[in-house]
N, C-alpha and C positions, 0 to 999 in steps of 0.2 A: 167638802171633808178636808180636815187639817192634815197635813203631811205627818206621818208617823216616823220617829227616828228609832224605835225599838220594838220588839215583840212584847215586851212587858207592857208598854203603853197600850198597844193593841188589845191585848188580853184583858187589861183593866177596863177598857171601853166596851169590849164584848161582854164582860161580866156585868157591867152597868146598864147594858141594853142600849148603848149609844151607837153601836155599830154591829154589823154582822159581816161574816166572811163574804157573802155574796155583795154587799154593798162595797166592801173593800176591793174586791176584784174589779167591780164596775168603776171605781175610782181609778184604779191603775190602768184599766182599758181606756178609759177617757183620756187620761194623760199621754198614753202611748199614741193615740190618734192625734191629739193636739200638738205633740211634739215629734210628729213623724218625720219632720225635716232633719233631725238629728241623726237618723237612719241607724238607730240602735238595734232595732229588731228585724230579723229576717223573716220571721213567722210568728204570728201570735196565736196562741191557742185559746181563742175566745170562748167558744161554746164548751169546750172541755174544762176550761178553768172555772166557768160559771157552774157547770154541773158538779165539779169536785167541791166548789165552795158550799153548795146546797147540802152535800153529803156531810162536810166538816161542820157545818152549822147544827146539823142533826146530832152529830157525835158530841158536840160541845153541850148541847141540851140534854143529851143522855148521860154526861159525864164519862164518856168513853174516848174522848179525843186524845190524840198523841201530843207529844211535846212541842210540835211545830204547828199546831192548829192555829190559824190566823196569819201564818207567814207565807207571803207570796214571793216566788222565786224565779228569776230568769236563768237561762243556762247558755253558756257559750257554745257556739256551734262546732265544737270538737268533742262534745260529752254525748255518748250514745243514750237515746231514749226510745225504747221499743216502739215501732210502728210510726215513728216520726222521721222526718227528713234529717239527714246528717251529711253536711257538705264540706265542713272546714272552710266556709266562705270561698270555695273553689268551684270552678266549672267541671273539674275532673270527676267530682262525685255527683254531678247533676242527676237528679232522679233517684238517687240511693235512699233507701229508708233502713233504719237500724233494725236488726233482728233481735236485739236485747237491750237491756238498760244498764248503764254503768253502775257499778256497786255503790259508789258514793251517792249517786242520785237516788238509787233504789232505797237506800237507808233513809233519805230525807222524806221520800214519798210515804214510806212506812210509818212516819211520824206525823203524817197529815199536812206536810208541806204541799202548797198548791203551785203548780208549775205553769207560768203564764206565757211563755214563749222561748224561741230560739234566737240567740243574739249574735250580731255581727261581730266579726274579728278580722285581724289580718290573716290572709290565707294561710292555712296550715300553721297558724300561730307563729308566723315568721314576719316580725315587724315590731317597730317601737312607736308607731303613730296611728295605727289603724287605717292607714291609706292604701294598704295592699290588698284589701278585700276585693273580689270580683264584683261585688254588689255596691261598690262605691265607699267612699270614706265615711267614717262616723265622725260627728261634730260634737265638740265640747259645749256642754250646756251653759257654761259661764260666758262662753264667747264662741258662737258657731263658726267663726273664721278660724279657729284654732283646733288643733288635734286633741283627742282625749287621752292620748298615750295608747300603747299597744303591747302585746297583741290582743288583750282582752278589753278593747276600748268600749264595745258596745255593752258589755256587762257593767263596766264602770259607770258609764253615762246613764244606764238604766236605773242605777241606785241614786246617782247624783240627782236626776231629774225627776225623781219620785214616780218612776214606772213600775217599780217593785221594791220590796223591802230589802231584798238581798239578792245576790247573783253569784253563780258558780263561774270560775274562770279557770285558766291553766297558767302555771308560772314556770317557764324553762330558764330564763335568764333575767326575769323582772317583769314579766307579762301581766302579773297581777298588781305588784307594788308600784311600778312606774304610773300606770293609768290611775290608780288610787290616789297617787300624789297629785297628778294633773286634775283630777275631778273632785278633790276634797272630800274622800271617803276613806274607810278603813280597808286595807288590803292585806290579807295574810297569806304568806307562803309557808306551809308547815315543813317540818323535817322531811327530806326525802324518804319515802316509804311509809310515812304516817298515815297517809290515805291511799287506798287502793287505786292503781291506775287502770284497772279493768274497765273498758269502755271509753277510755280516753284516747282519741286519735294520736298516734305517736308522732312526734317531731324528733326529739332526741331522748332516747329512753332511759339514759343514765342521769338526766336532768329533770324531765317532766314531772310536774306534781300539781294535782288539782288544788286550787286555792279559792278563796272567797272574798267577796265584797259586801260590806255592811255599812250601816250608819253608826253602829255602836260596837264597842269592844265586847260587850255583853252577848250580843247576837252571834259574833264571830266565834266566841268560845262555845256557845251552845251548838252551833252547827259543827264545829271541829269534833266535839265529843260524840256527836251522833255519827259523822262520816267516818272517823278514824278506827283503826283496828285491823286485825288479820282478815284475809279474804282468800278462800280456797281456789279462787280464780286468778290470783296474782301471787306468784311465789316471792315477789320481792317486797310485798307488803309486810311491815314489821309486826311482830308478835308482842312487842312492849305493851304493858298495861295502858289502858286509856283513862286518865284521870277524868274526874267530873270538873272540867274546866270552868264551867258557868258558875260553880259554887266556890271558886278559889280566886275570886277577882279582888279581894281585898288585901292590901298588903301595907305594913308600916315599918318594913324593913329599910335600913339604910345600905344601899348598894355601892359596889365598886364598879365604876363605869369607864370604859376607854373610849376615846374618840381618835380616829385615824388622822394624825397630823397631815399626812400626804393629801388626803381628800380635800382638806380646807385650803391647801396651798395649790390645788390644781388651777391652771390657768382657765380652764373652761367652765369653772363654777361661778355662777351668777351671783352678783354682790348681794342682792337681797335674799337670795336662798341662803347664802353663807351667813349672813347676819342673823336670820331667823333661827338657824340651826344652833348658832353659837349662843343665841339668846336662851334657848331651852337648855343648853349646857350650863350656862351661868345661873339659871333658875334652879337646876338640880343641885348645883354646888351650894347655893345659898340656902337650900332645904336640907342640907346636911349629908348629902351623898358625896362620896370620894370620886372625882372625876379627874382623869389623867390623860395626857396626850400620849399616843403610842405610835410606834413606827411600824409601817407595813411596807416592806420593800418591793413588793410585786405588783403594785398598782398598775404600772404601765404594761404589765404582761397579761392582765386578767381578761381584757377584751379579746386579744388575739387568741389566747388559749381557748377561751369560750367558743369563738366562732370557728376555729379549726375543728374542735371536737364535736360541736353541734351539727355542723354542716356535714361531717363524715357520717354521724349517725342518721342524719336526714336522708343523705344519699342511699343508705341501706333501707331506711324505713319506707321511703316513698317509691322504692322499686316496685311495690305491689300495685301501684296505679298504672296499669299498662293497656287499659281498653279491652282486656280479654275477659276478665272475671265479673266486673261490675262497674258502675259509673259510666262516665262519658266514653264514647268511642268515635273516633273521627270518621266521617263518611269519605274522606279523600284518601282512600288507601288501595294499594294494588297487591301487596303481599305482606307477610308478617313484619318485616323490617319496617315497611312504611306505616304499618299499624301503630307499632310502638312510637316511632319518631313523630308521626303526626298527631296522635293522640296526646302525647305529652307536651308537644309544642303548642297546641290549641287549648289543652285543658289546663295546663300550669300558667300562672301569672309570671311576669318577669323576675320578681324577687325570688320566688320559689325556685325558679329555673336557675337563678344565679347561685343560690345556696346549695342546690343538687350538684351543679358543676364544680363548684369550689370544693365540696365534699368528696366528689369523685377524684379530683385532682389530688387532694391530700392523702387519699387511700391508695393512689396509684403506686405500682411497684417502685418507680424511680424516686418517689418523694415520700413514701410512707414513713420511713425512719426520720427524715429531715423535718418533717411536720407533725404527723399524728403521734408518733412514739414520743417525740420531744414534748409535745403538748400534754401528753398524758403525764410526763414526769413533772411538768410545771404545775399541772392541777394538784398533783400530789404535794408538792411543795406549798402550794396555796392552802390546801386543806390543813397540812400539818401546822403551818404558821397560824391560821385561823383558830384551829383547836387549842394551840398554845396560849394565844391570847385570851380565849374564852375560859381557860383554866385559871388565869390571873384575874380576869374581870367577869362580873355577872353579865354585863351587856356591853356591846359595842354600838356607838350611835354615829350616824353619819347621814348626810342628805340622801334622799331617795333617788332624786334626779338632780343633774347639774343645772337645770333650768326649769322654769315653769312652762306651761303648755306653749309650744311654738306655733307658728301659723301653718295652716295647711299648705302643702307645696314648698314650704321653706327649705326643706332638706331632701326632698325626693331626687334631686339631681346629683346629690353627694352621698352615696351609701356610706362612706366612712363616718360622715357626720352623724348620720342617723345611727349607726352601730355604736358610737360613743355616748349616746343617750343612755346606754346600758352600763356605763363605767362603774357606777356605784352599787348596782344590784346583782352583778354577776358573781360577786364573791361569795354570797350565801348559797348561790346555785352550784358553784364549783366545789364548795366545801360541804354541801348537803345539809347545811343548818337552817333552823327556822329563822324567818325574818318577817317583820311587819312594817307597813307604812301607815302612819297616822297623820292627820292633817293638823298642822300646828300654827300656820299663818297664812297670810295672803299678801301678794306683792302691790305695788302702786297701781297695777292695772286690775286688781280684784281677782288675780288668778292664784290658785291654791299652791301652798308649798307643804310637802310631805317630810316628815322626820322618819328615818329608818332605824330600826333596832333589830340587832341580831343577838342570839344567845346559843347556848349548847343545844346539841341534838336532843330531841324529845324533851326539852324543857319549855314547851309552849305554855304551860301553866303559869310560870314565872314571867314569860314574855307578855302574855295577856294581861296579867295583874299589874305589871309595871306600866304597860301602855295605858291601861285604864286610869292609873294613878296620875300619869302625865296629863292626859286629857282632862281630868278633874281640876288640875292646876291652871289650865290655859283658859283665858276668857272665851266666853261662848261665841263672840263675833270672829274669832280666828277661824 
């Protein structure tokens, strides 16, 4: 069976009798088994997916199928699915099964999406390489000696390697966009609050947002319009109207586009990445768009601000994993204090422990004002400056990541180098605006390079349409 790049192609072949949903699921299951060494899936719902495919095939025959009939989706192991294991790729939730389904996932299932499995990720979504999973690293399908990016690496690889058509991830500071860049797929982080967080395991609640991986912008638009909207179970979910994103993908407007000069002058930016993104900039200029360099004076403060605030929130959110209520409980205990200490020491991995300890430190009485309060003020400045730029420009363009996919183990001994992999993605997260990564080129090693676009809050319709426009202009081999 040929690999499909969009639901539209699948539905066309289903209508022509060339494929069924069951055959499609069997194709993906075969690929998952063939490419098991990539370690993208923690659990495959084989029997369940095949049974659901049979039901969807019947619905298609009866003319009662939903909008997503024919779409096979994988789910990052931080999104709840009732009756299924939910571990955040951590030992501390070993044996835990979800009691309910996340709102976003529930809405996809209601439209006849077929869920094929639970996907590997950095433990509690903390990482930029997917090397922090307690189930081992995920490997990049383009070069298995390299990382897929993180924390949603398993979800990105599953789409990259044709193990499913689309996948759900989560994006706190770039955890959808950076893996999308490394794996050559589309990765969308919507506006904060655009999609309900109900059923998403919390890392940093004021940053976390469910995002998605697809091979086409069209599929990303369709998934977003189904998942977005208010939710009675999440008071932070926006009540803004949800446009029909998938029907708004054509644009012939000439836009005003800013590119952040500081990003392109950063010492850590790989030359090939820089040249590729500047090439897209030149193409847009040649096509009649107004493209200007802009100043953003807070680039050096974004990563420290992000890590102070997210670790503080993680310290609070992860306090619930104590060995008392659910999940892992250490057998090596003598009293209540040792229960907490041993359970957390044995159940959490090193990176999660590092972030909890850092967050506890910045929230401590002696350092709260010096770090946490100051970081909140800087976040405000970053948001205000970003919003100011987005009032002048329709979009901001910049690299998704400073490099292409690096070698497994290359940065594990240097947490700071790993954290700096987020340097270009954290701005959208700090400001709460939507951002997307689209594949625009490859380097001399054949590794994918992603272009990142940001726009105003709740203007995903324009973001998706412009992304689609750019991809239409780029040669297929990119």
